[in-house]
N, C-alpha and C positions, 0 to 999 in steps of 0.2 A: 504493500500500500504506500509506503514511504517513497519507494522508487518511482511509482506512478505519479505521486504528487510532485516530486522534483521534476519529472519529465514534463508534466503539465505546466508548471511555472516557467520552465525553460522555453517551452514552445510559445506560450503567450508573450513572454518577454521578447522573443525574436520578432514576433509580429508587431510589437509596439515600437520598435526602433525604426524611424523613418528611412534611414539609409539602407536598411535591409531590403526594402521593396521599391526604393526610389531610383530614378534615373541618375547615372553617374554625373557628378559635378566636379569642376565647373563645366558648363556647356559652352562649346565654341560656336560663335556665329560670325558673320562676315566682319563685324566691327570689333570683335574681341571676345573675351571670356566673360561668362555670366554665372552667378550663383543665385539660386532661388531659395524659397522657404517652404516649409511643410504647410499643407492645407490643414483644415480642421481634422480631416482624416489623413493620417500620415502616409497613406499609400499615394496621395496626390502631392505633387510638387508644383508650386506657383512661382512664376517669374513675372514680376510687376514692373511697369514703367520702362519697357525696353524701347529705346528710340528707333523708329523706322525711317525717320527723315530728319533733316536739320530743322532747328527751331525757325519758324516762319516769321521772324522779327526783323525790324529795321527795313533794309532794302529788299528783304525776302517776303515782306508782307505783300499779298496779292501777286505771288508768283508761283509757278509750278513747284511742288515739293522737291527739295534737293536731297541728295544722299546724306544719311546720318554719318557723323564723323566717327572715326575709330577711337578707341580708348585703350589705355595701357593697364596692365594688371587685371584683376578680377573685379568686375563691376557687380555690386550687390543689387540684385533686382528684388528688393524686399518692400518697396513702397510704390504706391500708385503715383503716376504722373499727375500734374495739375489738370483740371478740366480746361478745355479750350475756352478762350475769351468769350464771355456771354454775360447776360444779366444774372444777378444773384438769384438763387432758387427761392421759390415761394410756394408754400403748400396751398393747394386748392382742391375742392371737390373731394374725391376719394383718395387723392394722392398723398400718402404719408411719406415720411422721410426716406423709406426704402426705395421709393420711386424717383428720388431726386439726387442731383449732384451734391457733394459736400459743399458747405458754404465757402470753404477755402481748402487748398489753393485754387485760384482761377488765373490763367495766364495764357499768353500767346505761345509760350514755349510748352507745347502740349502734344506734339505728334509722336505718340508712343502707343504700344500695345501690351497686352497682358496675356500670359499663357498658363493654362492648367493642363497638366499631363500626369497620368498614372502609369505611363510606360516605364518599364524597368531598364530598358536599354534603347539606344538610338536606332537600333536595327528593327524595331517592331513594326513600323509603318502603319500606325493607326489612322483612321479617317480623321479629317480635320474640319472643324466648324469655326468659321470666322463670322462673329456676330457684329452687326452694325446698329448702333443705338438709335433710338428715336429722339423726338424733341422738336418736331416741326421745322427742322433744319435751322432752328434758332438757338438750340441748347442741347444739353445732354452730355453724357460721358460714358466711356467704356468701363468705368469703375463703380457705377451705381450698384448698390448691394444686390438687387434682384437679378443682375446679370452675372453674378458669381458663377464661374465655370466648373466648380467642383462636382456638382451633381451629375453633369453629363460626362465629366472626365472619369468618374467612377464606373460609368457604363461603357468605357472603352474609347471615348472620343478625346482628341486633343482640341481643347477649346481656346479660341483666340478672341479677345474683345479689343476694339480699337477706339482711339480718339480721332476725330477729323475736324477741320475748321468748320465753324457754323456761323450763322447770321451773316453780317456784312464781311467778315473775314473769310468766310468760305464761299460766298456766292455774290459778291459785288462785281458787276460788270460796269465798264466805263470806257468811253472812246479812247482815252489815253492809254489805258491798260491794254486794250486791243491793239493799238498802234505799236506799243513797245514789245508785244509778244511775237515770238518767232513764228507762231502758227496763226497769228491774226485772229485771236479770240480771247475772251476773258469771261470770268464769272463762275466757272465750275471748279474752283480750287478744292472745295470739300470732296467732290467726286474724285478728283485727281489724287487727293490724299488717300482715299479708299483704295484706289488702284495701286498707289505706291506701297500701301500696307500689304496688299495681295502679292505684289512682286517680292516683297521682303519674305513673306511666308513661303513662296515658291523656292526661294534661295536658301532659307534657313530652317524650315520646319522639320527636316529630317533629324536635326540634332536633338529634337525633343520627342523623338519617336513617332513623328507624324509622316503621313504619306502625301507628298505634293501632287500626286495624280488622283487623289480623292479629297478635294477641297470643296466644301459646301459653304456658300455665303448665305447668311440669313439676317433678317432684321425685322423690326416692328415699327409701324407708323412711318415716320420719315426714313427709318432704316429699311423698311419694306419697299418704299418708293425708290430708295437707292438701289435695291436689288433689281427692280425693274430697269432702272437707268443703266446699271452695269450689264444687264442682259442685252441692252440696246447698244452699248458702247463698243466700238471696234478696238479701243485701247485695252479693254479687259479680256479680249479673246484669249482663251487657253489658260487663264489664271484661276478658273473655278469650274466645277463640274456638276453642281446641283444648286438649287436655290430654294430657300424657305422664306415665304412672304406673309408676314403676320399683320393684318389690318392696315393695308396700304396699297392702293391701286387694285390690280386684278379685277377690273370691271370695265364695262362699256358705258359710254354715254354719260360720264360724270357720276355714276352711281357709286355706292360704297363709300370709301374714304379715298379721295384722290384730289389732285390739283391740276390745273391747266399748266402747261409748260411754256413759259415766255420764250420769245425769240431773242437773239443777241441784241438786235436793235431796240426792242422793247425794254430789255433789262438795262442796256446802256443808258437809255433815256432816264430810267429810274435812278441809275448811278449818278448821273449828272445832277439830278434834283437832290440826291442825298448829299453830294459834295457841297452844293449850294447851301443846304441847310446847316452845314458845319462851317460855312463862311471860309472855305478854302478854295484856292484857285489853281492848284497844281497837284500832281501826284506826290511830289516831294513834301508839300505841306500836309497832304493826307497821311503820308507815312510818318510824318513827324508827330502827329497827334497820338496821345496815349490811347490804349485800347479802351480805358474807362471812359474817355471823352467820346469815343465813337459809339459806345453802347448806351450812352445816356438817353437817347431818344427811345430806344427799345425798352429800357428800364421804365421810363416815364409812361410809355404806352401800356406796359403790363400793369403798372400801378393804377392808371386811369381805368383800365378795363375792369379791375376788381372793384373800384370804388363807384363807378358809374353804371356798370352793367353793359357798356358798349364794348364791341369786340376789339381786341388788339391783334393787329395783322402782321405777321412776318412778311417782309417784302423780298427777302433774299432766299431764293430756292433754286434748284438746278434749272438750267436753261438749254435751249437748242442752240449750241454755239458753233456747230459745223465742224468741231474737232473732237472733243471728248464725247459729245452727244450730237451726232449729225441729224438725228430725228428722234421723236418720241418712240417708245417701245411698240405702240400699236402699228405705226408705220413700218418700223423695222420688221415686225412679224409679218405684216401684209406683203412685204417685199422679200421675205425669206432671208433677211440679213441679220437676224438676231443671233446671239450666242445660244445655241439650242441645247438647253440643259433641262433635266427633269425638275419639276417644281412642286412644292407643297404650299398651298395658299389657303387663307381663310379669314374669317371674322369671328368676333364674339357677339353673342346675342344682344347684349346690352348696349352695343355701340351702333347697331344698324336699325334701331327702332325709331329713328327720328333725329337723334343727336348723339354724337360720340361721347359726350361728357354727361349724359344723363338727362333728367327731366328738364323741360323748357317751360316757357310761359303757358298758362292754361289755354287749351284748345277748345273752340266751340264748333258745333256742327256747321255753322255758317262759314267760319274761316277755313275749316277743313274742305268744304266743297269749293270755296273760292280758290284755295291753293291748288286743288286738283285741276281746276279749269285753267289756271295759269300754267301748270306744269304739263298737262296732257292735251291741252287744246282741243282739237276735233275728236280726240279719243276719250275726253273726260266723261261723257255719258256712259260709255262702256266701262270705264274704270269705276265709276260710282255705283254701277250695278254689281260689279264684282266685290267692291268694298263699300257697302252702303253704311250710312250713319244718319239717324234722325234725331239723336240726342247728343249732348256734349260728351257723355260717357262713352257712347258708341263711337263717336268721332275719335276719341283718344285711343280706343282699342283698334279701330280700323286704320288709323294712322300708323300705329306701331306694327301691325301685321303687314300692311301694304309696303312700308319701308323695308321690313325684313325681306319680304318676297322680292321686292324690286332689287335689293342688293344681292341676294343669292342668285336670282335669275341672271342678273348682269354678270356675276362672277362665273356662273356656269357657261354663259354665252361667250365670255372672254376665253375660257378654256377651249370651247369648240372652235372659235376663231383661230386661236393659237395652234390647234391641231392641224389646220390647213397646211401649214408650212413647217411643222415640227415633227421630229421623229422620236420625241421623248414624251413621257407620261406627265400628267398633272393630277395631283391628289388634292381634293378640296375639302374644307372642314367648316363646321360651325361649332364653336365652343359654347356650351350652355351650362354653366355652373357658376353660382354666386361665390365670389371671394369673400370669406368672413372678414368682418371689420366694421368700422364706424358707418352707420346708415347702410348696412349691407343690402337690405331689401330695396332701398331706394336706387342704389347704383347697379346692382346685379352684376352681370359679367361685363364690366365696363372696359373701355379702351385701355389696353395694357394688362388687364387682369389675367391673361393667359400666361404671362411670362414666368411667374413663380412656379407654375405647374410644368411647363415645357422645359424649363431650365432646372427643375427640381430644386428650387431654392426656398422652400417654405421655412427652412431654418434661419433664413436671413430676416424673417418677419416675426420675431418672438412675441410681439404684443397682440397678434391676431389669434383668435380662438380656433385654431385648426383642429379638425377631428380626424379620426382614422379614415373617414371617407375622403377627406382632402388629401391625405398622404397616399391613399391608393390611386386617386386620380393623378397626382403628381408622378407617381411611379409609372403609371400607364402612359401618360402624355409624354414624359421624357423618354420612355422606351420607343414610342412611335417616332419621336424626333431622332433619337440615336440610330434607329434602324434606317431611317431615310438618309441621314448623313453618311452612314456606312455603305449603303447599297443602292440608294435611289428609290427605295420602296419602304414605306413605313411598317408594313406587315411583318409579324414575327410571332414567336412562340407565346402562347397564353394571352394573345391580344385578339379582340374582335376584328373580323375581316374588314379591310378598308379598300374598296374598289377604286381604281383609277377612274377619272372622268371619262364617260363614254356616251352612248346614244341616249341613255335615260337621264333626264334632268334631275339629278340628285347630288347631294353632298353628304359627307360623313359627319353626323352629329356626334360630338364627343363631350365628355364631362359626366353629367348625371345619368345620361343614357348614351350608349355607344352602338350606333347602327346607321345605315344610310337612310336619309330622309329626302322627300321631294322638296325641290327648291321653292315651290309655291303652294303645294297641297292640292292643286287641281290643274288639269290640262288646259282649262279655259283661261285661268290666270296666267299660266306660262305662255300660252299663245298670245295673250295680250301684251306681255312684256317683250316677247320676241319680236312682235310687230312694232312696238314702240321704239325699241333700240335699233331696229332695222331702219326706221325712218330717220333716226338721228345719225345714221352713217356707220353703225356697228353691226351690220348683218353678218351672221355666220355663213351666209351663202355667197358673200363677196369673195372674189378671187384676187390674187396679187396682181398689181399692174404688170402688163406684159411688155411695155416699152417705156423708154425714158420719157417720152412725151406724155404717156398716160400717167406716169408717176408724177410728173410736173403738174399736170392738170389736177390731180388729186390734192396736191399740196396747196394750190392756190384757189381751189373752188370756193372757199368760204368768202372771198372778196367779191364774188359776183352777186351783187345785191339785186333785188327785184326791180323790174322796170318802174320808173317813176319815183323811186326812193330818193329822198333828199338827204344829202350829207349834213352832218351837224354843223351849226355855225355858232359863234360866240353869243349872239343875241338870244338864240334859242336856249343855249346852256344857261345863261344868266336868268332867263325867265323861269326855267326849271328850278334853279337854286332859290329864287325869290318865293316860289310856291312851296318849296320844301322847307326852308328855314325861316323866312320872314313871315309868310302867311301860315306856316306850320300845318300844311296840308299834304303830308307825304304820300297818302294813297292817290290823290289826284295827280300829283307830280309823277309818280312812278308809273301809274297806269297810262299816262299820256306819252311817256318818253322811254320806258324800259321794255326790252324784249321779254317774251314769255319765259325764256330760259335764263334770265338774269341770275348771276351768281355774286353774292357778297361773301368775301372770304373772312372766315372766323377761325383764327389760329391755324391758318393754312388749309382749312376745310370749308367747302362751299355751303352756303345757306341759300335756300330757294327764294324766289321773288316774294312770295307771300310772307315768309319769315322775315325777310329784309324789311318789308313794309311795316310789319308788326314791331320790329325793333326801333325803326325811326319814329313810329307813332308813339311808342312808349317814352322815347326821349323827348319829343316835342310837346307832348301833352302833360309833362310834369308841371306842377303848380309853379308859377313865376318863371318858367323857363324863357330865356330870351337869348337870341343869337345875333351876332354881328358879323356880316360877311366882310372880310378884310380885303380879299382879292379873288378874282376868278380869271383863269386863263385857259386857252385852248391851243394845244400844240399837236397838230396831226389828229390822231384819233383819241388823244388823252386830254380830258378836261380836269383841271386842278382847282379846287376851291380851298381857301384858307378862311376859317371862321373861329370865333371864340364865344364863350358863354358858360353859363351854369348848366351842366347836363343833368344834374340830379340834386334835389334839395339837400343841404347839409354837406355837400362835397366842395372841394376847391374848384375854382374856375379852371377851364381847360381850353387849350388852343389845339385846334384840330385841322389837319390837312387831309382832305379826301380826294381820292383819284377815281375818275370815272372813265372806263374804256368804252368807246362807241364803235358800233358796226352798223353800217347801213342807216345811220341817223338815229340809232337806238342804243341805250345803255345795255351792255352785256356783262360788265364786271365792275365791281367796286372794291377798293381797299383803302386803308387809312393809316394815319399816324397821329398819336396823341402826345401832347406835352402838358404837364400839370403846371398851372400858374399858382402863385401864392395867393392866399385869401386877401 
């Protein structure tokens, strides 16, 4: 008995020593030697804050990422790098600290990545997962607690999380930046950072037991949209082999969670306005400003949004620059020019029921019907027969169900369109499980709620009352993800069968229930959305352009306005603003001058015309609200108004600049910027 006890103690001691099961250190990469630290589970070794590019500071601000410098000796990779320059984190809605960057450090010196590996030697060749964080392209970091890679590393994956430049540092375009660039483009520095990180992974991941021929890129929200952009980018060809797309894009006709992608010319015009707002007149002056000075406007915008209820809008997002991103992914797919990789894509139930951030203003049966007519036009009667509502409560339920069906139908149709020119599979999901926590029933499966389950990071959220059910779901979801990362197929032992997207319009419901479900629940509803998206130019029956001329025609077709359409002029624009802000009659103003498919951007996500009108009515009808128009200009198809006033009783005054994009004499897009004034 004594010998058995000694043997047991010796055996358990061996397994408790990190180096007995860990990869040999130091690890050699192109820049030098690295030493990591043990994870919470000693079988995992973590390497934090590894530079993959030179700090983009000084003259390197707004330039392509440059190679990281070599170091001498052994570099301790035991601390996360600073988050890239951005506004300070602020809690809101269901987002507790585990979803946010640390308050400090924040810096432009931030281009680093983190690696979790349970490989015992460099020769193992485990599948690699490169995760791209979300944050609306305006914030975020690879070191946010819920992105911790240990859970997936324990399932055999080498996990990499990255930082990339965000906001104006990552996506500012400007005519002078374009002129000085060797490739005559500007604006997509954040995407170029992501590509530089993938190149670093290709060159160095073997040293961590990773397989450079089995690299999956994945992301959530803006990170998911980045995956779409990388699939479309020729610069990323060969750098990855699969893609995971959580809650971003993967839809037709602006459904789901998506953004429109500006052109270089449009983004450069915005860049000029941004420079003017900072009262600088050259790139040298722009580069001389501190990063804190540059983010002041965004910081004020976020503060104003929370105090006034008005949306704060990131204006810096990926663009069609002709270099990194020659076209949006849908066009690349239609032309068969995408990086053809298997994809796993989906949404959470709580983010596709009308708003990604949960409940909005009360909905009435009248406003529901009016919104339907604005969105669906000649098809509105058919829509209202499929999703009827005679009371306010019925309107609330019909709104949530129709938005869910619209998003899922659009995602399925996107997969069908993708299949026309792809040789790889698409696996689609809907996560339906409420993340426990403050106001859990209110928020449900909200935007980002899947991350702790798919990354298996429930342990990073000790204050949430997780149950055994949550732990089982996390084990299941992370197994699906690990299987897909390793093989391109989520299916595996002891998991419910997950079919790839095919001829039947369905997705895999995961969470509380695990089985394929219809995207709309009825063939009539699916036929409606298939027809609707077909009319918006996203038909699954369309074929790729056969000639360069046909391709060119497809690219410019939107500028062909109906006969007799008048282009916008300054007099008409000013009359609209007078009705909107002085007379405070937003409904009349928008119904007269806005297109039916108007989009107002809210944290980089589109709001419909009816929601836009409701937001402006809420603001203008506040007691004692008064607005002063300071200036109004019209440059090409962009109208700009500067106004000030009290947006909500008890709040500071605000200075607002609103941008209106016109097409065929009608408003199609709105975005804005806030600056808080002292009382």
